[in-house]
C-alpha positions in Angstrom: -47.8 -32.1 32.9 -44.3 -33.6 32.3 -41.3 -32.1 34.1 -37.7 -32.0 32.9 -35.4 -31.0 35.7 -31.9 -30.0 36.5 -30.9 -30.4 40.1 -27.9 -28.8 41.8 -26.6 -26.8 38.9 -23.7 -24.7 40.1 -22.0 -21.6 38.7 -20.2 -18.5 39.5 -21.7 -15.0 39.2 -21.4 -11.5 40.6 -24.5 -10.8 42.6 -25.4 -9.1 45.9 -26.1 -5.8 47.6 -23.0 -5.8 49.8 -20.0 -3.9 48.4 -17.9 -7.0 49.0 -20.1 -9.0 46.7 -20.1 -6.7 43.7 -16.7 -7.3 42.3 -15.7 -11.0 42.5 -17.9 -13.9 41.3 -19.3 -16.1 44.0 -20.9 -19.5 43.9 -24.6 -20.0 43.3 -26.5 -23.2 43.2 -29.9 -23.8 41.5 -32.4 -26.4 40.7 -34.8 -26.0 37.8 -38.1 -27.8 37.2 -39.4 -27.2 33.7 -43.0 -28.2 33.0 -44.5 -28.9 29.6 -48.0 -30.2 28.8 -46.7 -33.5 27.3 -43.3 -34.7 26.2 -43.7 -36.0 22.7 -40.2 -37.4 23.2 -41.7 -40.2 25.3 -43.1 -41.5 22.0 -40.7 -40.2 19.4 -37.4 -40.6 21.2 -36.2 -37.4 19.6 -34.4 -34.6 21.5 -36.2 -32.0 19.3 -39.5 -33.1 21.1 -38.4 -32.2 24.6 -36.5 -29.6 26.6 -32.8 -30.0 25.9 -31.3 -29.7 29.4 -27.8 -29.4 27.9 -29.0 -26.3 26.1 -30.7 -25.0 29.2 -27.5 -25.5 31.2 -25.5 -23.6 28.6 -28.0 -20.7 28.5 -28.0 -20.5 32.3 -24.2 -20.3 32.4 -24.3 -17.5 29.8 -26.8 -15.6 31.9 -24.7 -16.0 35.0 -21.8 -14.4 33.2 -23.8 -11.4 31.9 -26.9 -10.5 33.9 -25.8 -7.4 35.9 -28.5 -8.0 38.6 -28.1 -7.6 42.4 -30.8 -9.7 43.9 -31.3 -13.4 43.8 -35.0 -12.7 43.3 -34.4 -10.8 40.1 -32.0 -13.4 38.8 -34.4 -16.2 39.5 -37.1 -14.2 37.6 -34.8 -13.7 34.7 -34.1 -17.5 34.6 -37.8 -18.2 34.7 -38.6 -15.8 31.9 -35.8 -17.4 29.8 -37.1 -20.9 30.4 -40.7 -19.9 29.3 -39.7 -17.7 26.4 -36.8 -19.6 24.9 -37.4 -23.2 25.9 -41.2 -23.4 25.7 -41.9 -24.2 29.3 -45.5 -23.8 30.5 -44.5 -23.9 34.2 -41.2 -23.5 36.0 -39.9 -23.7 39.5 -36.5 -22.0 40.0 -34.6 -22.6 43.3 -31.6 -20.3 43.5 -29.2 -20.2 46.5 -25.9 -18.7 47.7 -24.3 -21.6 49.4 -21.4 -19.6 50.9 -23.1 -16.4 52.1 -22.6 -17.0 55.8 -20.3 -19.3 57.8 -23.1 -20.6 60.0 -25.7 -21.2 57.3 -25.8 -23.9 54.6 -27.4 -21.6 52.0 -29.7 -18.6 51.6 -31.9 -18.2 48.6 -35.3 -18.0 46.9 -37.8 -20.4 45.3 -40.1 -19.0 42.6 -42.7 -20.6 40.4 -44.1 -19.1 37.2 -46.4 -20.3 34.5 -47.0 -19.2 30.9 -50.2 -17.1 30.4 -52.0 -17.5 27.2 -53.2 -14.4 25.3 -56.9 -15.1 24.8 -56.9 -12.9 21.7 -54.7 -15.4 19.9 -51.7 -13.1 19.6 -49.4 -15.7 21.1 -47.7 -13.4 23.5 -46.0 -14.7 26.5 -46.5 -13.3 30.0 -45.7 -14.6 33.4 -48.2 -15.2 36.1 -47.5 -15.7 39.8 -48.6 -19.0 41.3 -48.3 -20.1 44.9 -45.3 -22.0 46.2 -45.9 -25.7 46.3 -48.5 -25.6 43.5 -48.5 -28.8 41.5 -49.0 -28.0 37.8 -52.0 -29.6 36.2 
């Protein structure tokens, strides 16, 4: 399993359950690990043969501007689904945090991991499966 990653991606989004959080964008910080079975780009040296992290970054910023969710957990799930469905990831780890939630805390957040499930009937559908935190894809 090869992993393309983006570490410390920051953006602004409206998210939260407190009334004070539901109007103005607040900062979020994330790190993404995007696993693929093998990066052909190691041999071909072509961007088309890997996960284009510039395209992932752009898609994440678009999602931050439009998601309409309240919980970090739901936003992390939406990001994971996007990485699997739109970028061909077979495994993802999404770390998503609010760095400015409390004055006496560096950050609060979630870490989720998801993997692509294969439809054994050959239909090619994509579904997400839960895997334990800290799982090393193989």
